[in-house]
C-alpha positions in Angstrom: -22.2 -178.1 -61.1 -25.3 -178.7 -59.0 -28.8 -177.5 -59.8 -30.1 -175.0 -57.2 -32.5 -176.1 -54.5 -36.1 -175.1 -54.9 -36.1 -171.3 -54.8 -38.6 -168.8 -53.4 -41.3 -168.2 -56.0 -42.9 -166.7 -58.0 -39.8 -166.5 -60.1 -39.6 -164.7 -63.5 -37.7 -166.7 -66.1 -36.2 -165.8 -69.5 -35.4 -167.7 -72.6 -32.4 -169.4 -71.1 -33.6 -172.6 -69.3 -32.7 -172.7 -65.6 -32.0 -176.1 -63.8 -34.0 -177.1 -60.7 -33.5 -180.3 -58.7 -37.0 -181.2 -57.8 -38.6 -184.1 -55.9 -41.3 -186.4 -57.3 -44.7 -184.9 -57.1 -43.5 -181.2 -57.2 -46.1 -178.9 -58.7 -44.8 -176.3 -61.2 -47.4 -173.7 -62.0 -47.2 -171.0 -64.8 -48.7 -167.9 -63.4 -47.7 -165.5 -66.2 -46.5 -165.8 -69.8 -45.5 -169.3 -71.0 -43.0 -171.8 -69.6 -41.2 -174.7 -71.3 -40.0 -177.7 -69.1 -37.7 -180.5 -70.1 -35.7 -183.2 -68.3 -34.1 -186.6 -68.8 -36.9 -187.8 -66.5 -39.4 -187.1 -69.3 -37.4 -189.0 -72.0 -39.4 -191.8 -73.5 -42.7 -190.3 -72.5 -45.2 -189.3 -75.1 -44.7 -185.6 -74.1 -41.0 -185.3 -73.5 -41.2 -181.5 -73.3 -44.0 -179.7 -71.5 -45.3 -176.3 -72.4 -47.4 -174.4 -69.8 -49.6 -171.4 -70.6 -50.6 -169.0 -67.8 -52.9 -170.8 -65.3 -51.6 -174.3 -66.2 -49.5 -176.6 -64.0 -47.4 -179.8 -64.2 -46.5 -182.4 -61.6 -43.0 -183.9 -61.8 -43.2 -187.7 -62.4 -39.9 -188.4 -60.5 -37.1 -186.7 -58.6 -34.7 -185.2 -61.2 -33.2 -182.1 -62.6 -35.8 -180.2 -64.6 -34.9 -177.3 -66.9 -37.4 -174.5 -67.1 -37.4 -171.6 -69.4 -39.7 -169.2 -71.2 -39.9 -169.9 -75.0 -41.5 -166.5 -75.6 -39.0 -164.6 -73.6 -40.8 -164.3 -70.2 -42.7 -166.7 -68.0 -43.5 -166.7 -64.2 -43.0 -170.0 -62.3 -44.5 -170.8 -59.0 -44.0 -173.9 -56.9 -47.0 -173.2 -54.6 -50.2 -174.7 -55.9 -52.2 -172.3 -53.6 -51.1 -169.4 -55.8 -52.0 -170.9 -59.2 -54.9 -168.6 -59.8 -52.8 -165.5 -59.3 -51.9 -163.7 -62.6 -48.5 -162.1 -62.8 -47.3 -160.1 -65.8 -43.8 -160.0 -67.2 
């Protein structure tokens, strides 16, 4: 099973994490709700899981599959840093 390529965003996610195969340096922005990000690429780092609140972003440290979900049931993910300031409700 392969992770999907980078989809069109914004993308509303639920509590079940979705896999995304992302390149090094990809910006993931939370533009609504809360997002949780994890990956084997983060293992061994001080923060092996990343939690983003609305308006926060994360840059992938290496190419890998990242799992992104919404720990509170709903979060809006955007891969476009130009849209980071846009608020989207769930």
